[in-house]
GUDREN-264549 format. One record per residue (C-alpha): x, y, z; residue in three letters. Coordinates in pm, whole numbers, plus 50000, padded with zeros to 5 digits. Each point is the difference from the previous one (the first is absolute). Layout:
BEGIN
XYZALA...
END
This chain:
BEGIN
054223665169164MET496524988550062ASN497155021350207ASN500914981150343GLN503635009349966ASN499295031049905LYS497485004450302MET502694986150225PHE502105027449877THR497585027550064ALA499144987950316ALA503854998150131LEU500505036349823GLY496745012250225ALA501204985050300LEU503775012049985GLU498725036749889HIS497265003250216LEU500664981250304PHE503625001550004LYS500234962550055LEU502434980850211SER500524963350117ALA499015011550302ASN496255006149916ASP497054979250080ASN497354998649741ILE496264992850033LEU498374996649661VAL495965001350047VAL498184988349676THR497334978849829ASP499694973949742ASN499235030349757TYR503695015150017SER502014967250090ALA502465006449714THR500855036550101ILE500094985650379ALA502734974549901GLU501915026649798ALA500325021450283PHE500464968450196LYS502954986349808LYS501375036249979ALA500425000550399GLY501484966350008VAL502405008649741GLU501385029550239ARG500054973350308GLY496865013650147CYS497554978050210SER496745001749822VAL496474988350144SER497154997849836LEU496075003050065TYR497404992849764GLN496455010350042ILE497254975749971ASP497605008949695ASN497274986850240ASP500775033450258ARG499685022249736ARG499305031549991PRO502015002250355LEU498905025450230GLN502084994250332GLU503524992449987ILE500384963250072PRO501254986450312ALA502864979549848GLU501015024749752LEU500175026050284GLU502474975450181ARG502394996749704LEU500745033350033LEU502704995450280LEU503305004649929GLY499205012449641LYS502085029849835THR498174998949659ILE496174994549930VAL499174993949612LEU495994997049951ASN499674983649636ILE496184996549984ILE497075002849775LYS498115030750078ALA496674997950117PHE497905032050071PRO498504988450277GLU503334991050161GLU501055038850034ILE499295002750384PRO502174968150037PHE502955010949809ARG499695033050204ILE499824984150305LYS502934972049924TRP502365032849888ILE499445017150318HIS500854967650186LYS503214996449796VAL501025037750040GLU499644994950416GLU503714984349959ASN502045026349931GLN502654977549844LEU497854982549726VAL499805011249646ARG496504994349781MET500124991449639GLY496195003949927HIS498724987049687MET496204991049964PRO499024992649645GLY503814992949855ILE500044982349687THR502864982549810GLU499865026749742GLU500555026150265MET503024981950104MET501344998149641LEU499235038749946ASN499525021650294SER502044982850220VAL503144992449770ASN501135034849979VAL502815023450075ASP499235008850384PHE502945024450022ASN498625020749688ARG496475001950160MET501455010750320LYS501925027749850THR496895007749824THR497765002150379ALA502725018750181ASP500195029449778LYS495974999549995LEU500244999150401ILE502425028849971GLU497895021249813LYS497304995150236LEU501585008350302ALA497995030550178ASN497195001949803ALA496825006250122VAL497504996749710GLN499454982249678LEU498155007149693HIS499124968349802ILE498335000449671SER499354980049682THR498375003649634ASP497264977650145ALA498585026050234GLY502054995150329THR500355031150195ASP500984998150345ILE501945013850279LEU501754980550256LEU501275015250350GLY503464982150093ILE501265023750235THR502604979350263GLY499054964449787ARG503154986149843LYS500484981349680PHE501934968750052ILE500964974349723GLY499124961550019ASP503604988549839ILE501644992650324GLU497964980450293ILE501565005850340ASN499634980050338PRO496095006050123GLY498575011249686LYS498254985749670MET500115000749653GLY498524988949660ASN501704976349754ILE500005012449717PRO501235034550137CYS500325028849853GLY497895032650135GLU500715030150202ILE496975007450239TYR498935021050295CYS496675003650257ALA498595033849874PRO498165017450263LEU496644983150083GLU498025034349987THR501575019449743GLU499094982749661ALA497895019849775ASN498774992249639GLY499004975549768ILE502454966949899ILE499064982449682VAL501174964350021PHE500704984349670ASP502394973350035ALA499014973550264SER498574994350351ILE501464977650270GLY498234966850033ASP497795008949729ILE502595003149692GLY499795018149655LEU497795029449965LEU497264994949674LYS498835034950107GLN501495029050199PRO499305005650353LEU499405036150092ARG500485004650411VAL499265034350166TYR501755005350308VAL499085031050269THR502825007550300ASP501214965449926GLY497194975149991ARG498094983649727ILE496395017049938THR499434981549679LYS500814975049748PHE498625006649640GLU500324979549690SER498344988549686ASN500734962550123ASP497334999450255LYS500704968250095GLU503525011050111LEU498735031150177GLU498044977350189LYS502454974250097ARG502495027650088ILE497375015050245ALA499324970350166LYS503634987350043LEU501005035750149THR497355001050245ASP501634975450239VAL500745026350291ASP499835038449966ASP503805002849941GLU499954980449711ALA499075033249805ARG502695020250146VAL503195004549745ILE502764977450110GLY503115002249737GLU501295015249712LEU502094976249803GLY502345007949686ILE501014974049765GLY504004996249929VAL500004962849876ASN501124997449629PRO498994961849967GLY496855005550191ALA496744993049727ARG496185008550054ILE498584969450014THR496905005650267GLY502504985450287ASN500645030350226MET502854984750135LEU501505007749680GLU498065024849851ASP500795025150277GLU503864997649919LYS499915009249636SER501905033349868LEU497335027649868GLY497184990250256THR499005011650353ALA497644985750256HIS497835012550282ILE498844978350272ALA497635002750235PHE499894981950351GLY502874988750242ASN503365013650022ASN500695003050356ASP503234977949965ASP501005025149703PHE503795013250123VAL499485034449903GLY496855002150234GLY496734988749932GLY496635000450205LYS497464979449848ASN498734967750170ASN497494986749798SER499754962549930LYS501055005249610ILE502605015449786HIS498555001049603ARG502305012749749ASP498705019549680TYR502155008749718LEU500245023749730PHE501795004549665TYR502545031449918ARG499655025050285PRO501435034349990THR501335008750385ILE500875032450103GLU501505006950343ILE499395026450241TYR502365012050285TYR499535027350263ALA500995037049960LYS503125005850170ALA499105015750341GLY496784985950032GLN498454971450157SER500244967449805SER496114990150085THR498304993549665SER497205023049886THR498914979749737LEU499885032949782SER502234986549731GLY502185034150056LYS503364992150193GLN502735010349862THR502934980749811ASP497854977849786ARG501594971149832LYS499084975149749MET500534960950131LEU498024985849711MET498535011649632LYS497464976149869ARG502184968350149GLY503215011949937GLU502645007850285PHE501075037749981VAL503614993350181LEU
END
C-alpha cells in the first residue's frame, strides 16, 4: 500500500471514529497548497462514504490571515463538518481562534482542526487504534473526577500546583456537534483555575509555533500568571516574552493537557507533540471555548510541552468544602503518572 492509500485509510478512520461520519454529512475542507495531498485524502474519504465535500484553498498572497475571508464564512452555510488542513503560521493564531469561534456558533457543526499537519503524522499518529486510545482517556478522566488540585513535578525541575476545582477534564477522541478537536487526536485536557497555579515549570520538549527546544525554558508562575521566563537560550527567552506580550491574559494559565496517543512523536510540531505518550503540556492564553470551563479571552493560546511528568491528584477531605487551598495537603491523594508512565 503506497503512502497516498495509507493516508486515505487514516483519514477515513479519523472521520468514522471521531465524527461518526454518515452519508448525510456536508463537509468543508479548508486548506492551502502546503497541505493539498492531506486535504485530498480527507476529501476522498468523505466522498467514499457518500458525503458532499467542498474545498476552500487559502491564497498564499493573503498569508498570514488576520481576519476570516468573507467567501470562507459564506461556505459555512449548511455544513456539518469543517476540516482545517493548513500550514501553521504563528501570526495566524488570532485568525484561527476567530475561525474556531465562528464555526462553533453553529451547534450542529463538528470541527477537525489540523494546523501544521504533515504526511508523516497521517501515517503515524492518525493511523492508530482510536478505541484503545479512548479507553485510556476515559480511565484517566474517571480518575480525575472531583479533583481539586494537581501537583506536577519532573526530574528536570518542574514543581507546580494547579487548582482545578470545578474544572472538568475532557478527551479529544470524539468530536461532538458544536465542538472542535485536533487531528491527530490523543489527549485529555482541562482549563485550570486562572488564579490558582503556583510554582515553576521546566519545559524541555517543544513550544507551539517555535518547535523543538535546544535549551529548557523555565517559566515561573504566581497566582496563575507568568512572572518570569528564564533560559540559557537568551534568544528564546526574548522571543517568548515578545510573543506573550500580545495582551494581558496571554500570560494567564489556560490549559493542562496529557498525551495518550502511542503513535505520536516529538518532532517540534505541537499538533502532534502534545498527543505523545509520556508527556504533558501547559498552555497560556485563550480557553473560553473549553467544555469543562475556562475564562481566558486572550487573542492567543500557546502550548508548552515537557517530558516524563509525575502527576499527583488531590481531593477534598470528606465533609469539607471542595475549594482548593493550594496547600497540597488534601486527603485521598492518588498518583496519575509516575515519570511519564500512567498509574491506572
